[in-house]
C-alpha positions, 0 to 999 in steps of 0.5 A: 710753720717754723720755715714760714715765720722765718721768711716772714721774719726776714721780710719784716726785718727789711722795714724794721730799721724804719721803725727804729729810727722813728721810734724815739720821736713817734708817739705811742698809740694803744689799739687792739686787733681781733685775732682768729685761733691762728694767732694762738697756734704760732704764739701759745707758748708766749702767751701768758695765762689769762689771770695776767691778760688785759680786760676790756675795761682796762684798755686806757692810757694808764694800762702800761702800769699793769705790764712789764715790757722787759719780761713779756715773752710775747713781746719778745716773740714778736720782736723776732719777727721784725716789730720794734718796741720802743720805751713804753710800748708793750703787746698783750693777748686777751684770750677771753675776747680773742684780742691783741693789744698794743701800744706802740708807734703808727709804723709798727702798728701797720707792721703788726697788722701786715704780719697778722694778715700774713699769718692768717691770724687776722679776720679779713673780709674782701671788699669788691667795687664793680662798675659798668661803664658804656663808651660810644663807638666814636670814642673807642674807634680811634683806640682800636685802630691805634692798637695792634692788639684784637681788643682795646688795651685795659689802660686806655680804657681807663684813661677814657673813663678818667678823662670824662668819657663814658656813661655810668650804668651801674655801680655797687660795692660788695663786702664778702668773705674769701670763698663765700658767695655773695649776690647783689641785686638793683633791680625793677620786677616787671610782671607780664602774662606768659600764657593765654587761653584762646578766646571763645567763639562769639555767640551767634546773634539772636533771632527776631521773634516769630510773629503770632497767627492772629498778627500775620497780615494779608498778602500785600499788607503793610507794603509802601509804595512800589511794594517794598516793605516798610523800614526796619525799627531801631530796636530790632536792629540792635537785637540782630546785632552780634555781640563784641568778640571776647579776648584771650584770657591770661593764665600764667604770669612771669616776673623778670628782674631788670637792672643789675645782678651781680654774683661773685666768689673771691678767693683769697690765695695763700700769699694774702695779696692775691684775690681769684674772683669768679664774677658773673655779672648780668645787665638787663635793660628795661623792656620794650613792649611790642605787638604779638599776634596770638589766636588771631589776636593782638597781645602787647608782650615785653622784649628784654635785652640782657648782657651777661658774662662769666669770667675767673680772673686773678688780680692783686690786692687793691688793682682794678681790672677792665672786662667786657666789650658788650655791645648795647641793643643798637650797637651803638654803645659798648659796655665794660666792667670796672672791677676792683678787690681789696682785702680789708679788716673787720672794720672795713680798713684796708690791710696795709702793704709793703714794697715788697708786695708789689 
């Protein structure tokens, strides 16, 4: 643990001279930070008892009256890590609410957030920005011909998008903690019949009623000219007509989601700037209803076209990675996925970086 503090202190000291130069002319700002138990593990010996810490309602401009910077052991401990405390500045920790209060310059506040993040004492979350962009084959063909690689370079794909090319299919933003799986859906549910019972055979046409004996006519009676029988009555024709055939009966239904389904799990590495991302996006287009033959009947069934990807990538904090090459159904367009991962605090503010992080 001591080695870790010494290494981080050496890195922070490289930026401390910037704070010292501007300390006299930069205004002092009072801010509070939520911290984890890791902060108590690192600075437990320098934290004063609860009776000497600040209360939440005391976080005002006149709070400096309650502290004595020259006798603050926590301030001295953090000064060894590279923080500069000009005249009028202070730092206090409230154990009851797990918050750190510091009045200092903006540059020192940025350095404090950086150090808290490096120590693992700052509650952070990871913001993932996901965008699916499709390009026409005619837009990608010149890039592929000019490249000696098997795939189109990421930088050229980004230039196409920033240059006004391509069509945005979906764009979502997810906030989650490290090692926590997150799922986001922007979908429409389509319900359709998945199983049918065959239609029953049509019933036989009813037979005409037999004439009574008293109504039987003698031979030759009722014949028309030339011995032909008279034409049948319309009512008798309707009685002998067959009933319309029944259709197959749906007995099982299914629901399919169409749209964008994003599942991801970010993992923040120990250096605090490298993010390992398990990414599983699925893009499902709206169905095309087509005729299908079933039991000598024609049914309307949906046909779905989906594109999915599962990948494990590593990228630096705040950087954008381009993945994909998924063709559309008609093979006229190709979809690429833009993924940006950034470490933010509980308020959604990006954790600051310093040159030696890049």
